[in-house]
C-alpha positions in Angstrom: 118.5 36.7 185.8 121.4 38.2 187.8 124.9 38.2 186.4 127.6 36.1 188.1 130.0 38.3 190.0 133.3 38.9 188.0 135.4 37.4 191.0 133.6 34.2 190.7 133.9 33.4 187.1 136.1 30.6 185.8 138.4 31.2 182.8 136.0 29.3 180.4 133.1 31.3 181.7 135.1 34.5 181.4 136.0 33.9 177.7 132.3 33.2 176.9 131.2 36.3 178.8 133.7 38.5 176.9 132.4 37.3 173.5 128.8 38.1 174.6 129.7 41.5 175.9 131.7 42.3 172.8 128.6 41.6 170.6 126.3 43.6 172.8 128.6 46.6 173.1 129.1 46.6 169.3 125.5 46.5 168.6 124.8 49.4 171.1 127.7 51.4 169.5 126.2 50.9 166.0 122.7 51.8 167.2 123.9 55.0 168.9 126.6 56.3 166.5 125.8 54.9 163.1 122.0 54.7 163.1 121.5 57.5 165.6 118.7 55.2 167.2 120.0 54.1 170.7 118.4 50.8 171.9 119.7 50.9 175.6 120.2 53.7 178.1 123.5 55.3 178.6 123.5 53.7 182.2 123.0 50.2 180.7 125.7 50.8 178.1 128.2 52.0 180.8 127.4 48.8 182.8 128.4 46.6 179.9 131.6 48.6 179.4 132.6 48.4 183.2 131.8 44.7 183.4 134.0 44.0 180.2 136.9 46.0 181.7 136.6 44.2 185.0 136.8 40.8 183.5 139.7 42.0 181.4 141.5 43.1 184.4 141.1 39.8 186.2 141.8 37.8 183.0 144.2 39.9 181.0 145.2 37.0 178.8 141.6 36.8 177.5 141.5 40.3 176.2 140.1 40.2 172.6 141.8 41.9 169.7 138.6 43.8 169.0 137.9 44.8 172.7 135.8 47.7 173.4 138.4 48.9 176.0 140.5 50.0 173.0 137.8 51.7 171.1 135.9 55.0 171.5 132.5 55.1 170.1 131.9 53.6 166.6 132.3 54.8 163.1 129.4 56.2 161.3 128.7 55.2 157.6 131.8 56.9 156.6 133.5 58.0 159.9 132.0 61.3 160.9 129.1 62.7 158.9 130.3 65.0 156.1 129.5 68.7 156.0 130.1 70.7 152.8 131.3 74.2 153.6 129.2 76.9 151.9 132.4 79.1 152.0 135.7 77.2 151.7 138.0 77.0 154.8 141.4 77.7 153.4 144.9 77.6 154.9 147.1 80.5 155.1 150.3 81.6 153.2 153.3 81.3 155.6 156.3 83.7 156.1 159.2 83.2 158.2 161.2 86.5 157.9 160.6 90.2 158.2 161.3 90.8 154.4 158.5 88.4 153.6 156.0 90.6 155.5 157.1 93.6 153.5 156.8 91.7 150.3 153.2 90.6 151.4 152.3 94.2 151.7 153.8 95.1 148.3 151.9 92.3 146.6 148.6 93.5 148.1 149.3 97.0 147.1 150.2 95.9 143.6 147.1 93.7 143.2 144.9 96.5 144.3 146.8 99.2 142.2 147.4 101.2 145.4 150.3 103.1 146.8 149.3 104.1 150.3 149.7 102.8 153.6 147.3 100.0 154.4 145.9 99.0 157.8 146.2 95.3 158.9 145.0 93.4 161.9 147.7 91.3 163.7 146.5 88.4 166.0 148.3 85.4 167.6 148.1 82.3 165.5 146.6 79.7 167.9 148.2 76.2 167.6 144.9 74.1 167.6 142.2 72.6 165.4 140.0 74.9 163.1 136.3 74.7 163.5 133.3 76.3 161.9 130.2 76.9 163.8 126.9 77.5 161.9 124.2 79.7 163.7 120.7 80.1 162.3 118.4 82.6 164.2 121.1 83.0 166.7 121.0 79.1 167.6 124.0 76.7 167.1 122.8 74.1 164.6 126.1 72.5 163.2 129.8 72.3 163.8 132.3 71.0 161.4 136.1 70.6 161.1 138.0 72.2 158.2 138.6 68.8 156.6 139.9 69.2 153.0 138.6 72.8 153.0 135.6 72.0 151.1 134.2 69.1 153.1 134.6 68.7 156.8 133.5 66.4 159.6 130.3 66.9 161.5 131.2 67.4 165.2 128.2 69.2 166.3 127.5 67.3 169.5 131.1 67.4 170.5 131.2 71.2 170.0 128.2 71.7 172.2 130.3 70.4 175.1 132.8 73.3 174.9 132.1 76.0 177.3 133.5 78.8 175.1 131.1 77.9 172.3 127.7 79.6 172.9 124.5 77.6 172.2 122.7 80.9 171.7 124.1 84.1 170.5 124.0 87.1 172.8 121.7 90.0 171.8 118.2 90.8 170.9 116.7 88.5 168.2 116.1 91.3 165.7 119.8 92.2 165.9 121.2 88.7 165.2 122.2 87.5 161.8 119.8 85.1 160.2 122.8 83.0 159.2 126.2 83.2 160.7 129.2 80.8 160.4 131.8 81.6 163.0 135.2 80.2 162.6 138.0 79.8 165.0 140.4 77.4 166.8 139.8 74.7 169.4 142.8 74.6 171.7 143.8 73.4 175.2 145.6 75.6 177.8 149.0 74.4 179.1 147.5 74.0 182.7 144.5 72.0 181.5 147.0 69.8 179.3 149.1 69.0 182.3 146.1 68.2 184.3 144.6 65.8 181.6 148.0 64.0 181.2 148.1 63.5 184.9 144.7 61.8 184.6 145.8 59.8 181.8 148.8 58.6 183.7 146.7 57.8 186.8 144.4 55.7 184.6 147.3 54.0 183.0 146.7 55.4 179.6 149.1 56.8 177.2 149.9 60.6 177.7 149.3 63.1 174.8 152.3 64.5 173.1 151.3 68.1 173.1 148.2 70.3 173.7 147.4 70.5 169.9 147.2 66.7 169.5 145.2 66.6 172.7 142.8 69.2 171.5 142.4 67.6 168.0 142.0 64.1 169.3 139.5 65.3 172.0 137.2 67.1 169.5 137.3 64.3 166.8 135.9 61.8 169.2 133.0 59.6 168.0 131.7 59.7 171.5 130.8 63.3 172.6 131.0 62.1 176.3 134.7 61.8 175.9 135.0 65.3 174.4 132.9 66.6 177.3 135.5 65.2 179.7 138.3 67.1 178.0 139.1 70.7 179.0 138.7 72.3 175.5 138.6 76.1 174.8 137.7 78.2 171.6 138.8 81.5 170.1 136.8 83.0 167.3 138.6 85.0 164.6 136.8 84.6 161.4 133.5 83.8 159.6 132.2 81.9 156.6 128.6 82.3 155.3 126.8 85.4 156.7 123.3 86.6 155.8 124.5 90.2 156.4 127.9 91.7 157.0 129.1 91.8 160.5 131.0 95.1 160.0 133.0 97.0 157.3 136.4 96.2 158.9 138.1 93.0 160.2 138.7 94.6 163.6 135.1 95.7 164.1 133.9 92.2 162.9 136.0 90.6 165.7 134.5 93.1 168.2 131.1 92.1 166.9 131.8 88.4 167.4 132.9 89.2 171.1 129.6 91.0 171.6 127.8 88.0 170.3 129.3 85.8 173.0 132.5 84.5 171.6 135.9 84.6 173.1 138.3 86.7 170.9 142.0 87.2 171.4 142.8 90.3 173.5 146.3 90.5 171.6 144.5 91.4 168.3 145.7 94.9 167.2 145.4 97.3 164.3 148.7 98.1 162.5 149.5 100.6 159.7 151.9 99.0 157.4 154.8 96.6 157.8 156.7 98.3 160.5 153.8 98.4 162.9 153.0 94.7 161.9 156.5 93.7 162.8 156.3 95.6 166.1 153.1 93.8 167.1 154.7 90.4 166.0 157.7 91.2 168.4 155.3 92.1 171.2 153.3 88.8 170.8 156.5 86.8 170.5 157.9 88.3 173.8 154.6 87.3 175.6 154.5 83.8 174.0 155.9 81.9 176.9 153.5 83.6 179.4 150.2 83.2 177.5 149.4 79.8 178.9 148.4 78.3 175.5 150.4 77.4 172.3 150.8 79.9 169.5 153.2 79.4 166.5 153.1 82.9 164.9 151.0 85.9 164.0 148.4 86.3 161.4 148.1 89.5 159.5 144.9 90.5 157.6 143.8 93.4 155.6 141.5 95.3 157.8 139.2 96.7 155.1 136.6 94.0 154.2 135.9 95.5 150.9 139.6 95.3 150.0 139.5 91.6 151.1 136.7 91.0 148.8 138.6 92.6 145.8 141.8 90.7 146.7 139.9 87.2 146.7 141.5 84.0 147.0 144.2 81.8 145.3 143.5 78.0 145.0 144.2 77.2 148.6 144.9 80.6 150.4 143.4 84.1 150.7 145.4 86.9 149.2 144.7 89.2 152.1 146.1 87.1 154.9 149.6 86.0 156.0 150.8 83.8 158.8 154.1 85.1 160.1 155.6 82.0 161.9 158.0 82.3 164.8 161.7 81.2 164.3 162.1 77.6 164.8 163.9 76.5 167.8 167.5 75.3 167.3 169.6 72.5 168.7 173.0 70.9 168.0 173.5 67.2 167.6 175.7 64.5 165.6 174.9 63.3 162.2 175.0 59.5 162.5 174.3 58.8 158.9 172.6 59.6 155.6 169.7 57.4 154.5 168.1 57.4 151.0 164.4 57.2 150.8 162.6 56.5 147.5 159.2 58.2 146.9 156.3 57.4 144.7 157.7 59.4 141.8 161.1 57.8 142.1 162.7 60.7 143.9 165.8 59.9 145.8 165.4 61.9 149.1 168.4 62.1 151.4 167.5 62.0 155.2 169.8 62.7 158.0 170.0 60.1 160.7 170.6 62.0 163.9 171.7 61.4 167.6 168.1 62.1 169.1 167.7 65.7 170.4 164.7 67.8 171.7 163.8 70.6 169.4 160.7 72.8 170.4 159.4 70.1 172.7 159.6 67.3 170.2 162.4 64.6 170.1 163.9 64.7 166.6 166.0 61.8 165.2 165.7 62.6 161.4 165.9 65.7 159.4 165.4 66.3 155.6 168.5 67.1 153.6 166.5 68.1 150.5 168.8 66.8 147.7 172.5 66.2 146.6 173.1 69.9 146.1 172.1 70.8 149.6 174.3 68.2 150.9 177.2 69.6 148.9 176.6 73.2 150.0 174.8 74.6 147.0 171.2 75.7 146.3 169.1 74.7 143.3 170.7 77.4 141.2 174.2 76.3 142.0 174.8 79.2 144.3 176.9 78.7 147.6 174.9 78.2 150.8 176.3 77.7 154.4 179.4 79.3 153.1 180.0 76.3 150.7 180.3 73.8 153.7 179.3 70.4 152.7 177.6 68.0 155.1 179.3 64.8 156.1 178.5 61.8 158.2 179.9 62.4 161.8 179.4 66.2 161.6 177.9 68.3 164.3 174.8 69.9 162.7 172.4 72.6 163.9 168.7 71.4 163.7 165.5 73.5 163.5 161.8 72.7 162.9 160.7 74.7 159.8 157.4 76.2 160.7 157.7 74.2 163.9 156.9 71.1 162.1 159.6 69.7 159.6 163.1 69.1 161.0 165.8 70.5 158.8 169.6 71.2 159.1 170.5 74.9 159.3 174.3 74.8 159.7 177.2 72.7 160.8 180.3 73.2 163.0 183.5 72.6 161.1 185.7 72.9 164.2 184.2 69.7 165.4 184.5 67.7 162.1 186.6 64.5 162.4 189.8 64.3 160.4 188.7 61.2 158.5 185.3 62.5 157.5 184.7 61.9 153.8 182.4 64.0 151.2 179.1 62.2 150.8 178.9 60.3 147.6 175.4 60.6 146.4 174.1 57.2 144.8 173.9 57.0 141.1 171.7 53.7 141.4 168.4 53.2 143.2 169.1 51.6 146.6 165.8 49.7 146.3 165.8 48.2 142.9 169.3 49.0 141.4 168.0 50.8 138.4 169.8 54.0 137.2 169.0 57.1 139.2 168.9 59.9 136.5 168.9 63.6 137.2 167.2 65.6 134.3 168.7 69.0 133.3 167.1 71.7 135.3 165.8 69.3 138.0 167.3 69.4 141.5 166.2 65.9 142.3 167.8 62.5 141.1 165.1 59.9 140.3 164.9 56.0 140.0 164.1 55.1 136.4 162.7 51.7 137.5 159.1 52.9 137.6 156.7 50.0 138.5 159.5 47.5 138.9 160.8 49.5 141.8 159.1 48.2 145.0 159.7 51.4 146.9 157.9 53.5 144.2 155.1 50.9 144.1 154.6 50.9 147.9 154.7 54.7 148.1 152.1 55.0 145.3 149.9 52.6 147.1 150.2 54.6 150.4 149.3 57.8 148.4 146.3 56.0 146.9 144.8 55.2 150.2 145.8 58.5 151.9 143.3 60.7 153.4 142.9 63.1 150.5 142.6 60.2 148.0 140.5 57.0 148.6 140.8 57.2 152.4 139.9 53.5 153.0 139.4 53.0 156.6 141.5 50.1 158.1 143.9 50.3 155.2 146.7 52.7 156.1 150.4 52.9 155.3 151.2 50.0 157.7 148.6 47.7 156.2 149.7 48.6 152.7 153.3 47.6 153.5 151.9 44.2 155.0 149.7 43.5 151.9 152.4 44.5 149.4 154.8 41.7 150.9 151.9 39.3 151.5 152.4 35.9 149.8 148.8 35.0 150.0 146.9 38.2 149.3 149.5 40.6 147.7 148.5 44.1 146.8 150.8 45.4 144.1 148.6 47.8 142.2 145.5 49.9 143.2 143.2 47.4 141.5 144.5 44.6 143.7 142.8 46.3 146.7 139.4 45.9 145.2 139.9 42.2 144.5 141.0 41.4 148.0 137.6 40.1 149.0 137.1 37.9 146.0 140.7 36.5 146.4 140.2 35.9 150.1 136.8 34.1 149.5 138.4 31.9 146.8 141.1 30.9 149.4 139.9 27.7 151.1 142.6 27.8 153.9 144.3 30.8 155.2 141.5 33.3 155.5 142.4 36.8 156.3 140.1 36.7 159.5 142.3 33.9 160.8 145.6 35.6 160.4 147.6 37.8 162.7 146.4 41.3 163.3 142.8 40.6 161.9 139.7 38.8 163.1 136.3 38.2 161.8 135.1 41.7 162.7 138.2 43.6 161.4 138.4 41.6 158.2 134.7 42.2 157.6 135.0 45.9 158.2 138.0 46.1 155.9 136.2 44.5 153.1 133.2 46.7 153.6 135.3 49.8 153.7 137.0 48.9 150.4 133.7 48.3 148.6 132.3 51.6 150.0 135.2 53.4 148.3 134.5 51.7 144.9 132.4 54.8 144.3 134.7 57.8 144.3 134.4 61.5 143.3 136.4 62.5 140.1 138.8 64.9 141.8 139.8 62.3 144.4 140.4 59.7 141.8 142.7 62.0 139.7 144.7 62.9 142.9 144.9 59.3 143.9 146.6 58.2 140.7 149.7 59.9 142.1 150.7 61.5 138.8 153.7 63.8 139.2 152.9 67.5 139.5 149.2 66.8 140.1 148.3 67.8 143.7 144.9 68.2 145.4 144.3 71.7 143.9 145.3 70.6 140.4 143.0 67.5 140.6 140.2 69.8 141.5 140.8 72.1 138.6 141.0 69.1 136.2 137.8 67.6 137.6 135.8 70.8 137.4 137.0 71.3 133.8 136.4 67.9 132.3 133.4 67.0 134.7 133.5 63.2 133.9 136.2 60.5 133.9 135.4 59.7 130.2 136.0 63.3 129.2 139.2 63.6 131.4 140.6 60.3 130.2 139.9 61.1 126.4 141.4 64.5 126.7 144.6 63.7 128.5 145.3 60.5 126.5 145.3 62.3 123.2 147.1 65.4 124.5 150.2 66.0 122.5 151.9 69.4 121.9 150.1 71.0 118.9 147.0 68.9 119.2 143.5 70.3 120.2 143.5 68.3 123.3 146.8 69.8 124.3 145.5 73.3 123.7 142.4 72.6 125.8 144.4 71.0 128.6 147.1 73.9 128.8 144.2 76.5 128.6 143.0 75.4 132.0 144.1 78.2 134.3 146.5 76.6 136.7 147.8 73.9 134.3 151.0 74.5 132.6 153.0 72.7 130.0 154.9 70.7 132.7 151.8 69.3 134.3 150.2 68.7 131.0 153.3 66.6 130.0 153.3 64.7 133.2 149.6 63.7 132.7 150.1 62.9 129.1 153.2 60.6 129.9 151.1 58.8 132.5 148.2 58.0 130.2 150.4 57.3 127.2 152.8 54.9 129.1 151.6 51.3 128.2 152.3 50.0 131.8 150.8 53.0 133.6 147.8 53.1 131.2 147.1 49.4 131.8 147.2 50.0 135.6 144.8 52.8 135.4 142.4 51.0 133.0 142.4 47.9 135.2 141.6 50.0 138.3 138.8 52.2 136.6 137.1 49.8 134.2 138.0 46.4 135.9 139.3 43.2 134.5 135.9 41.8 133.5 135.9 38.9 136.0 136.2 39.3 139.7 136.5 43.1 139.7 134.0 45.2 137.8 135.8 48.6 138.2 135.0 52.0 139.9 131.9 54.0 139.9 133.4 57.6 139.2 131.1 60.5 140.5 131.1 63.5 138.0 132.6 66.7 139.5 129.9 68.4 141.5 128.9 71.6 139.9 129.4 74.7 142.0 126.4 76.8 143.1 124.7 78.7 140.3 125.9 82.3 140.1 123.3 84.6 138.5 125.6 86.7 136.2 125.9 87.3 132.4 129.3 85.5 132.5 128.5 82.4 134.6 129.6 79.3 132.9 131.6 81.1 130.1 135.3 80.8 129.4 137.0 84.1 129.5 140.7 85.1 128.5 142.3 88.4 129.6 145.0 89.9 127.5 146.9 93.2 127.1 147.0 96.0 129.7 144.0 96.6 131.8 143.7 100.1 133.2 140.7 100.0 135.6 142.0 96.9 137.5 145.0 94.6 137.6 144.9 91.3 135.8 144.8 89.3 138.9 141.9 91.3 140.2 140.1 90.9 136.9 140.5 87.1 137.1 139.3 86.9 140.7 136.1 89.0 139.8 135.4 86.8 136.8 135.7 83.7 138.8 133.6 85.1 141.6 130.8 85.7 138.9 130.9 82.0 137.8 133.2 82.3 134.8 136.1 80.1 133.9 139.4 82.0 133.3 141.7 80.4 130.7 145.2 81.2 129.9 145.0 80.9 126.2 142.5 81.3 123.4 140.9 78.2 122.0 137.7 77.1 120.2 136.1 76.7 123.7 136.8 80.3 124.6 133.6 82.5 124.8 135.0 85.9 125.4 138.3 87.7 125.1 138.8 90.8 127.1 141.6 92.8 125.3 143.4 95.8 126.6 146.1 98.0 124.9 149.0 95.8 123.7 147.0 92.8 123.0 149.1 90.5 120.7 148.8 86.9 119.5 145.7 86.1 121.7 143.6 88.8 119.9 144.8 87.3 116.6 143.7 83.7 117.8 140.4 85.1 118.8 139.8 86.6 115.4 140.8 83.5 113.6 138.5 81.3 115.7 135.5 83.8 115.7 135.7 84.4 119.4 134.0 87.5 120.6 136.4 90.3 121.6 135.6 93.3 124.0 137.5 96.0 125.6 137.8 96.7 129.4 135.1 99.2 129.4 132.6 96.8 127.8 133.7 94.1 130.4 132.9 96.3 133.3 129.6 97.2 131.9 128.8 93.6 131.2 129.5 92.6 134.8 127.9 95.6 136.2 130.9 97.1 137.8 
């Protein structure tokens, strides 16, 4: 039966037709994106979308809240498919001054125990989105975003639409690596960005803010056809897993990537030592405005790949690379006021409210003021900064964007200060709950002592709990958290309240969530399903989500890998007190110091905090049954005599530095601890070994010297 022309539909018919089209489009999206089993052709799908848009154009008042016009594709089971990186995709250490480049070179030399001029590569730092491409037998089989560094999003079909990304590597099959993960940056040129925004404007769509946002948003589309319509480009500059080395040096490996069919940056150059590195930096900086694409600095890498291997990695950055950022752009504007924001740990953070000004292509209306010392003209050690000039409301201040991201105040103009300007009086009480704001000795931050009674802390903790690196519940972002926190019908005051939303909504006979502003049948159902899906959570994400002070993503991962299960973690931390075996075990974890350990112990030994944690994890025994906490995934098995053993190094090592020894041990699958305990398997003791050697003798821990260690690991 032929469809009635849109121009002949009555309003009643149009409303019915939009409901039908919404169901059909949603079903087609689910079949295509979620189930990977399309039920209708692309042409038929496009026809449904066009008819839906035409009806909405004729009857704009009938547009549904869940209209397909506002959606792109459909979410897979958990957004994009997840891809575990065989080799982690890490971020880079940043530098902003020439002195830091020299310090980087000195650290590399010291770590390696060298005193010679080292060769580095220097290349433009592209301002785009990191992407990893996996080739098997020379054929592209998978593409993934960086994600959290260990797990990224599967964007293979989207990457196939980018012309700069070869589907088949160049060269004879016998010369191609069996496995090659090429890494680089997806970006958009200035000309292509301008043309895209012109098309957005012509279509009545919102323009993109900058090329990077446009590139990132285009690559992370659930519908690859949208990505294909966007002018994306790709520069290759690194690699992950490889079946055989590409070359012996960084520069030769980049040349090899180019020969395999990838675009590599022509400004990549070899530099002998910091002076040549800085010269290349200035050359690239001078050409920045004429490149035709955005860069935000220069990346230096140790050229010798064998030295890169010796240097290894920190928890989140490689030791052999440095990102030297360009100076932030500056602008002058008036300070209209100072607002105090209260964070999830109770920190009172002053924020400058500014007369809006454009800095580096972005309109800035707020800037961080760090803390009360910074406002008063002092640093964290009490030393004078800005010549001792304090910041007052009404001042003219110089604003910059640190690392081209976070707006900060660099200086102020005293000649323009108003005669009645008064020094800023930092609050002694929390502006949110009125509790005392206390500043501990040695701490640069003043904190609200209200704890869970402070609404600002509670809201920020909930925002952290649902953040991307924590529970990452789709449809429950910062905005929704604020709405539910203040909701009189379905309040969410603690994390456990999130998981009782469905039960509480079902028990409410009248004001169902689906009937309230901002929600409908579909969105409410999706939210409840997304919450239920996250009731199963990996241990490291749960630890991070708790929002315990000093425990970030990296620390959460360290704790999860050490304790493996929630039961072991909870038991160890809850009993940790200075002098106890649990405290010794906790502080022996490399990367966990006394400050973090005390923060963990305080959280689990505080009755109110512990009750909230228990209620979240184990449930309340009625409408909520608790979480399913997945044990920490074991890393790939390493075939070495020290794999799985806990090793401690002490004394002076002569054949390698302490940092290099630790890196080598971890690469061989060992756990490196900072102190000796009953769980220690091996103590490697050099000359000058002190209390750790005595502890090992007392506990019966095997002790060997450096020579024996090198023989053991086959070095």
